[in-house]
Every structure is written in structure tokens, then in C-alpha cells.
C-alpha positions, 0 to 999 in steps of 0.5 A: 499499500502507497504511503502518503510519504511514497506519494509526496516524494514520489509528486515531488521527483517529477518536479526538478525544479521544485525538488531544488527550491524545495531542498533550498528552503524557498518554499512554504511547505504549508503553501506546497502542501496545499498544491499536492493535496487533491494529489495525493488524496486522488493517488491514495484514494482517500481524505489525506490531512493537510497537517500529515503532507506537511510533515512528508515534506519535511522529512523528505528536504534532507533526503531530496537535498543530499540525492541533487548534491550528489547526481550534480557533483558527479558530472562536475567532477568528471568534467574535463577540459574548458576552451575557449574561442575568441573573435567570434560573430554570431548571423542570423538569416532567415529560412530560404531555399537557397540559404541550405545551398549557402550553408553547403559552399561556407562548409566547403570553404571553412573544411580547408581552414581548421582553427575555423570555428563554426556551428551553426542552429537551423529553427523552423523560420531562421537559422544562426550561424557563429563562427571565426570573425577572420572569414566576414568576407566569405560570408558577406560573398556566400549569403549575399543574396539572404535576408540578414536578420541580426548579426553581433561581433566581438564574441567569444565562446566557452566549450565544456567537455562533460561526461557520459553521465551527464545524458542520464543525469537531468538537472546538469545544464541548469547547473552552470547557466545558474551559477551564469546567471548569479554573477550576471553574465549574459549568454547570447547564444547556447550551442550542445553536442551529446558530450559538448557544452558550450555559451557563446558571451561577450568579449567582455565577459568571457574572464568572469564567466570562464572564473565561474566555469572553472570554480566548478569542478571545486566547489562544495556542495 
């Protein structure tokens, strides 16, 4: 038979951000108990007293804090090198029938220049390309007939090598981005692969951002 504690624990575990807020003491337990009261009663098929749910939340809090910290700590401790690239530019073009052809032409150009940083993301209505500013003339030529809706230069990328466990642990990206946000660092773009996570920032913020990410491996949990 499912207990009140088990029911409350399952409800909270399905909401990662709620877990962290609860573990950090940022949520009023009485208010949260009222919020989840109908679901707890429905799960147990009986009326459950408000106070019983509050007590279940109090008992749950230390366990949640330990579980969150342990999951994130394992990934953070196994993070690999942090790589910084500077002199980047961000171009956003409106999607068109000819844009893919332009991208193919660009790939031919940069395939012969291994020092060039290149990343692109295609959305429903627009495509963003991030690359080294040294080929800005080539960009202007290749995409001459396309609609450029946004461009910004003087950018840097910071890439973190993540362990394989990252793919199975929720909240890793949130943990990284939260640290950067606390320091007031503006992130212009995010680029990721399965085991790499890259943030694009203004040149003026790169030193501060690098320091934040470097400290991650040594912070106390």
C-alpha cells in the first residue's frame, strides 16, 4: 500500500525545479502541501490531512538535498577541459529555399581551414551561424542574396567537455547556467552536443564566465 510519504516523494521527484527549491528552503511547506493535497488524496483514494502532507515534505527535504547534490556532483567532478575561442561573430538569416545551398558553400570554404570555429542551428523560421570573424568577407559573399536579420561580433565561446553520465542526469545544464546567471553574465547562444556544452558570450564577459565554470569543479555541495 502506498504511504503518504511515498506519494509526496513521487509527486515532488517528477518536478526537478521544485525539488531544488524545496531542498534550498525557498518554498513554504504549508502552501506546497495545499497545492499537492488533491493529487495526494487521489493517489491514496482517501482524504489526507494537510498536516500529514506537511510532515512528509519536512522528512523529504534532507533526502532531496542529498540526491540533487550527489547527482550533480558526480557529473561536475568528471568534467573535462574547458576551451575558450575568441573573435567570433553571430549571424542570423531568415530561412529560404537557397539558404541550405549557401551553407554547403560555406562548409566547403571552412573545411580547408581547421582553425575556424563553426556552429549553426536551424529553426523553423531562421538559422543562426556562429563562426570565426576572420572569414566575415566570405560570409558576406556567400550569403549575399539572403536576408540577414541579426549580426553581432566581438564574441567568445566557452566549451565544457562533459562525461558520459551527463546524458542520464537531469539538471546539469540548469546548474551551469544558474551559476552564470548569478554572476550577471549574459549568454547570447548555447550550442551543445551529447558530451560538449558551449556558451557564447560577449568578449567582455569571457574572463568572468571562464572563472565561474572553472570553479564548478571545486565548489562545495
